[in-house]
N, C-alpha and C positions, 0 to 999 in steps of 0.2 A: 582550552574552549570550546563547545561546539557552538556555534551561532547561527541565527536566523535575522538577516537584516531586510525589513519590510519599508521600502520605501518607494514613490513611485517617480521621482526625478531620477534619469540614468545614471547622470553625469555623479550628483552626489552618491546614487547608490551606490556603484562602481568604484567609487572612490572611497568608501566604507570600506568595500570587501577587500580591497588592496591593502587597503590600511591593516586590518584586521589580522588578515594571513601574514603578513609584514611582521608583526608583532608574533607570529608561530601561533594561533590560533582558526580553528575550523568554519568555515561558513558553509555549514552543512546545505542552506538553502535561501533563496530567495524568492520575495513578493513583491507585487506592484499593484496591488487590488486591496481591498480588504477582505473579500472570499479568499485570495493565494495568502492573506496574512491567517488567517484563522486555519485554515487545512495545513501552512508549514509549522504552525506552532504544535496544533496537534498529533500531525504525524511525527515529527523530530524531535518534540517534547527539548529543545536544545538547553543547553544551561544558562541560559541569557539570549532573549531577544532585543534587537534594536527597533524600535516603532514609530513610524512618525504616525501622526494623529489622523489627519486631512489627507484619504487617498482614493482613488477611483472605485465606484463608478458614480459616487453623485461628490466628492470631494468635501463633505463636511464633517462627520468622525468616525470614518468603518474603522480606521487603525487604530484609536482607541479601543473601542465597542467588542475588537477581533480581540483585542489585550484579553478586556475583560471576559470575553465567555472562554478563552481557554483558560485563564485563573479557575473560571469555575467548576470547568471538567479536571484542569491540574493546578491544584490549589499552592499557591507556593510559588507556581509557575514563574521565574525572573524576568523582569521584562523593565527597558530602559526606555523611553516616551523621550523621543527628538524630534520636537516640532518648532513652527515658528509661529504656535499660538496656546495660551491655556488655558482648556475647558476645564473650569473649575466643576461642575457638576461630575463627571467622569472621574477628574483626576482624584476627586473623593472617593466615589465608590471604588476607582482603583485601591486606593486607601485602605478602606473600610474592614477589608475582613481583618487586616492585623496580623499577616503573614507576613510581611517586610520583602525583598529582593524587588524592592521597585526602584526606580530612578525616574525622575520629569525634568529635562533639559530644553533651554531654546535654543534653536540653533545660533542664534548668534551669539551665542551665550562661552561655546565653545570656541575656546582659541585655540587649544593644541593637540597633539596627539595624544602626549602623556596625560592629560586629564580626561579623555575621552576612553580610553585604556584603564584609567581609573575606574570612573565611573562604573565601566562597565565590570571589574574585578570587584568592587564592592557588591554591587547586586547581585552578580553572580553568586556572592558567599550568603544571601539575604538580607543584608543591609541595604542603606539607603542612601538615594545620592540625589540630592535635590539641590536644583537651577536657585539661588536668592530670591530673582524676581517672582518663579514660580512661586516660592514660599510667601512672600510679600501677597502675592493675588488669591492664597489660597485663606491666606490669615484676614485679611480684607474682606472675605467674604462671609467668614464662620462667626456664630456666635460666643459668648463669652463662656469660659468652662473655670467652675468655682476651684477644682484643684489644679490647674494655670495660674488662678488668681492670688495662687500662695504662695509661687516664687518670687523671689529676690527679683531686682531686676538685671542683676550681674549671672541667676540663676535662667532666665528667661535669655538672656546673650549665647551663655553657655549651649544653651537646648539649641537654640537657633542654628549655630555655627554645627553640631551634632545633626542636627537634617537633612544640611549641607554636605555629610557623608565624613568631615572631619574629624580626625583622631583627636584623640587627649592632649597630646601632644601639639599638633597642630593648632590646632581650639587655644592652646598658652599662648603658642606663640601669635597668632592673631590678636589676642587681647592683652599682651605682654607679662604674662601668669606665669608660675612655674607648675611642669605639669604634676606635682602633688597637689597644687591648689586646685586644679582644674577637678582633678578626682575627688578630693573632697567638696566641690560645689556639686559635681555629679551624684555621689554616694547621698547626701541630701537632698537632693532632685528626685533622686528616683523614691527617695521618703515621702518625700511632700505628693507626690504624683501616686502613692500606694502600689508600687510595680518591686515587687521584694522578690522577682524570679533568683536562682542562684548564677544562671548563666547570664557573663556581662553584657556580649554582644547584642543577646536575647533581648535585655533590662532596655540597653541603646533603641532597638528598633521598637521596642513598645513604648518609652517616651517620645520618639520623635513622631508616631502614628497618634499619641497623643496631643502633640502640640498642632500637629498639622489636621487632623480628622476632629475638630472639634464638633461637638451634638449641637 
């Protein structure tokens, strides 16, 4: 994968670059400010970008706004946000285009290299990779959705784990259910949400976006 790393803390940025390259991928550019991030994303159009939220010059939300601006220019540009903060407004805007290729993790929740690289791969493939803490924050600030209200408690649980980026097999292991049982839940869930696309991966993304980006 061709990857852009946007992080203003040198040691963290350098550590991510070393990890990514050790895993056989190419870091095509790094950025330490919001404007540098936008320029790198539009210049390189990477397979996926790792972007911090709060970057110079003001240390507010430059990184996330750069990611939003880049995705407006390059729809579906895969971005994994890695931050110490959950910016609800901009996170919802990032999800709102429905294109997928979005991840959002809190730095404190990334415990090992495999988890980080797996999230990068899922986002690069057009999927989602969401930190449970970010999901909780987004849902706490959302309004009710009548389609979601029709889901059973078990279907809500399956959809929440799907939002984290887990496969049916991994969801089954987490809920102590068979993979076939999870498949039945997801089929029922897609029907209730009115998601009929034949592409299974796309249906998963659409369901997750419905879940996270409640109107």
